[in-house]
C-alpha positions in Angstrom: -97.8 20.0 -22.4 -98.8 23.6 -21.7 -102.4 22.7 -21.1 -102.0 19.7 -18.8 -103.7 19.8 -15.4 -103.8 17.0 -12.9 -106.8 17.1 -10.5 -105.0 16.9 -7.2 -104.3 13.2 -7.5 -100.7 12.0 -7.3 -98.3 9.5 -5.9 -94.7 9.5 -5.0 -91.3 8.1 -4.1 -89.7 10.0 -1.2 -86.0 9.7 -1.0 -85.0 10.2 2.6 -86.7 8.5 5.5 -85.8 7.7 9.1 -84.4 4.2 9.1 -86.9 1.6 10.4 -86.3 -2.0 11.6 -88.5 -4.5 9.9 -90.1 -6.9 12.4 -89.8 -10.6 11.9 -92.9 -11.3 13.9 -95.6 -13.3 12.1 -98.4 -11.4 10.4 -101.5 -10.7 12.5 -104.4 -13.0 11.9 -107.2 -12.0 9.6 -109.3 -10.6 12.4 -106.6 -8.4 13.7 -105.6 -7.2 10.3 -109.2 -6.2 9.7 -109.3 -4.4 13.0 -106.1 -2.5 12.1 -107.5 -1.5 8.7 -110.7 -0.3 10.4 -108.7 1.9 12.7 -106.7 3.2 9.8 -109.9 4.0 7.8 -111.5 5.8 10.8 -108.3 7.9 11.4 -107.9 8.8 7.7 -111.6 9.7 7.1 -111.6 11.8 10.2 -108.2 13.3 9.8 -109.3 16.8 8.6 -111.8 17.1 11.4 -109.0 16.9 13.9 -107.1 19.8 12.5 -107.3 23.4 13.7 -106.6 26.5 11.6 -102.9 27.0 11.0 -100.3 28.6 8.8 -97.0 27.1 7.6 -94.3 27.7 5.1 -94.2 25.4 2.1 -91.0 25.1 0.0 -91.4 23.3 -3.3 -88.4 22.5 -5.6 -89.6 21.4 -9.0 -87.5 19.7 -11.7 -88.1 18.0 -15.0 -86.7 15.1 -16.9 -87.4 14.9 -20.6 -85.9 11.5 -21.1 -88.7 9.7 -19.2 -86.1 7.7 -17.3 -86.0 9.7 -14.1 -82.2 9.9 -14.3 -81.8 13.3 -15.9 -83.8 15.8 -13.8 -83.0 19.5 -14.4 -84.2 22.3 -12.0 -87.3 24.3 -13.0 -87.6 26.6 -10.0 -87.9 26.6 -6.2 -91.0 28.2 -4.7 -91.6 29.5 -1.2 -95.2 29.8 -0.3 -97.3 30.7 2.8 -99.9 28.0 3.2 -103.0 28.7 5.4 -105.3 25.9 6.4 -108.5 27.6 7.4 -112.0 26.0 7.8 -110.6 22.8 6.4 -109.5 24.5 3.2 -105.9 25.1 1.9 -104.9 28.5 0.4 -101.4 29.5 -0.7 -99.7 32.8 -1.3 -96.5 32.8 -3.4 -93.7 34.6 -1.5 -90.5 33.9 -3.4 -89.3 32.1 -6.5 -85.6 31.1 -6.6 -85.1 33.5 -3.7 -86.5 36.5 -5.5 -89.6 38.4 -4.5 -90.5 40.3 -7.7 -92.1 39.2 -11.0 -93.0 35.9 -9.3 -95.3 34.5 -11.9 -92.8 35.1 -14.7 -90.2 33.1 -12.8 -92.3 29.9 -12.8 -91.8 27.5 -15.6 -95.1 27.0 -17.3 -96.6 23.8 -18.6 -95.3 21.4 -16.0 -97.1 19.3 -13.4 -97.8 20.6 -9.9 -98.8 18.7 -6.8 -101.4 18.9 -4.0 -103.6 17.0 -1.6 -101.1 16.4 1.2 -103.4 17.6 4.0 -105.8 14.6 4.1 -107.5 14.4 0.8 -105.3 11.7 -0.6 -105.8 9.6 2.6 -109.5 10.0 2.3 -109.2 8.9 -1.3 -107.5 5.7 -0.4 -109.9 4.8 2.4 -113.1 6.0 0.7 -115.4 2.9 0.9 -116.5 3.6 -2.7 -112.9 3.1 -3.9 -113.1 -0.5 -2.6 -109.4 -0.7 -2.0 -108.0 -4.2 -1.5 -105.5 -4.3 1.5 -102.8 -6.9 2.1 -100.5 -7.2 5.0 -96.9 -6.4 4.2 -94.8 -6.2 7.3 -94.3 -4.5 10.7 -91.7 -1.9 11.5 -90.2 -0.4 14.7 -89.5 3.3 14.6 -88.7 5.6 17.5 -90.1 3.0 19.9 -93.4 2.6 18.2 -94.9 -0.2 16.1 -95.8 0.7 12.5 -98.1 -1.7 10.5 -97.5 -1.6 6.8 -100.2 -2.7 4.2 -100.1 -2.8 0.4 -103.3 -1.7 -1.3 -104.8 -1.6 -4.7 -107.7 0.3 -6.1 -108.9 -1.2 -9.5 -110.0 0.9 -12.4 -113.6 -0.3 -11.9 -113.9 1.5 -8.6 -111.2 4.2 -8.8 -111.7 7.7 -7.5 -108.6 9.0 -9.2 -109.1 11.3 -12.2 -106.5 13.0 -14.4 -107.4 15.8 -16.7 -105.4 16.2 -19.8 -106.6 19.1 -21.9 -110.3 18.2 -22.5 -110.0 14.6 -21.5 -110.8 13.2 -18.1 -109.0 9.9 -17.6 -109.8 7.5 -14.7 -106.8 5.7 -13.3 -106.5 2.7 -11.1 -103.8 3.1 -8.4 -101.8 1.2 -5.7 -99.2 1.7 -3.0 -98.4 1.3 0.6 -99.8 2.7 3.8 -97.8 3.0 7.1 -99.8 3.5 10.3 -99.5 3.3 14.0 -100.6 -0.3 14.8 -102.6 0.8 17.9 -104.2 4.1 16.9 -104.4 3.5 13.1 -103.0 7.0 12.5 -101.3 7.0 9.1 -97.7 8.3 9.3 -96.7 7.7 5.7 -98.3 6.7 2.4 -97.4 6.0 -1.2 -99.8 6.2 -4.1 -98.9 5.3 -7.7 -101.3 5.4 -10.6 -101.5 3.1 -13.5 -99.7 4.4 -16.6 -102.2 4.3 -19.5 -101.7 5.5 -23.0 -104.1 8.1 -24.4 -104.4 9.7 -27.8 -103.3 13.4 -28.1 -103.2 15.0 -31.6 -102.8 11.6 -33.2 -99.9 10.5 -30.9 -99.8 7.9 -28.2 -99.1 9.6 -24.9 -98.3 7.9 -21.6 -99.7 9.6 -18.4 -99.5 8.9 -14.7 -98.6 10.2 -11.3 -97.0 9.2 -8.0 -97.0 10.7 -4.6 -95.5 9.9 -1.2 -96.1 11.9 2.0 -94.5 11.6 5.4 -96.3 12.9 8.5 -94.9 13.8 11.9 -96.1 15.3 15.2 -96.2 19.1 15.3 -97.1 21.4 18.2 -99.3 24.3 17.3 -100.2 26.5 20.2 -100.6 24.0 23.1 -101.8 21.1 21.0 -100.1 18.3 19.1 -101.1 17.4 15.6 -100.0 14.9 13.0 -99.1 17.0 9.9 -97.2 16.6 6.6 -93.5 17.2 7.0 -92.2 16.1 3.6 -93.7 15.0 0.3 -92.5 14.1 -3.2 -94.6 13.9 -6.3 -93.9 12.9 -9.8 -96.2 13.5 -12.8 -95.7 11.9 -16.2 -96.9 13.3 -19.5 -95.5 11.5 -22.6 -91.7 11.5 -22.2 -91.6 14.3 -19.5 -91.4 13.6 -15.8 -92.0 16.5 -13.4 -90.8 16.1 -9.8 -91.8 18.3 -6.9 -89.9 17.9 -3.6 -91.9 19.6 -0.9 -91.2 20.5 2.8 -93.7 21.9 5.2 -92.1 24.0 8.1 -92.7 26.7 10.6 -96.2 25.6 11.6 -98.0 28.2 13.6 -101.4 29.1 14.9 -103.7 31.0 12.5 -104.8 34.3 14.1 -108.4 34.9 13.1 -108.0 38.6 13.8 -105.3 38.8 11.1 -106.1 39.5 7.5 -104.3 37.4 5.0 -104.5 38.1 1.3 -104.0 35.1 -1.0 -102.9 35.2 -4.6 -104.7 33.2 -7.3 -102.9 29.9 -7.8 -100.2 30.0 -10.5 -101.2 28.6 -13.9 -99.0 25.7 -15.1 
């Protein structure tokens, strides 16, 4: 598994969410559902354009389960990174591994899945017209006094924009999941994305691959403005019988000072 790379496409299963009350109201009619989906698409595709440059602290705890069941995860390492979002691009600098500040690269377990795409690229992927996602109404929730509309979606293999790279193979994957959004504005506050789990041939063996990601967004004040930004994410990658889980928190959002000079390390090799 040392050579596996996933091209920033994942899906997840987050474990702790603020409880929501499911509404028993009837589903909106077809016209209103189409209008809500249209608002969601506009918000998702324009999400990155609404963001300003910022810095935050990202904490990623990775663990692995070699049983393929998801019941026997063992810790790999915990990374603390400085993430800068500048000119609509993400760059990270590794600060600590397991609380230590020296020999950082050597402290990272190599050969395991790593995540990405929480700052808008996954949302754009789901709502990209070329993906031709099929949306179906699921239910409505009430959370913190706001209405949240929840849709199931499916992107078939024929139109998928999800690609996983395994060594020299590029594998297209269909995917599906849920999208939670403010009913009125269409702003997505949470999404889940789960790929198909196909079997490929590696060195004469049948290998199952796949990925999951779930991201929860919340309102964050940076400077004098309020932005909808990732707060928590969880991603799981599958390669044969090994599952790699990354539990991620984004904290300490602050304004990026253009007069400052920030040096970023090359991304670690997994």
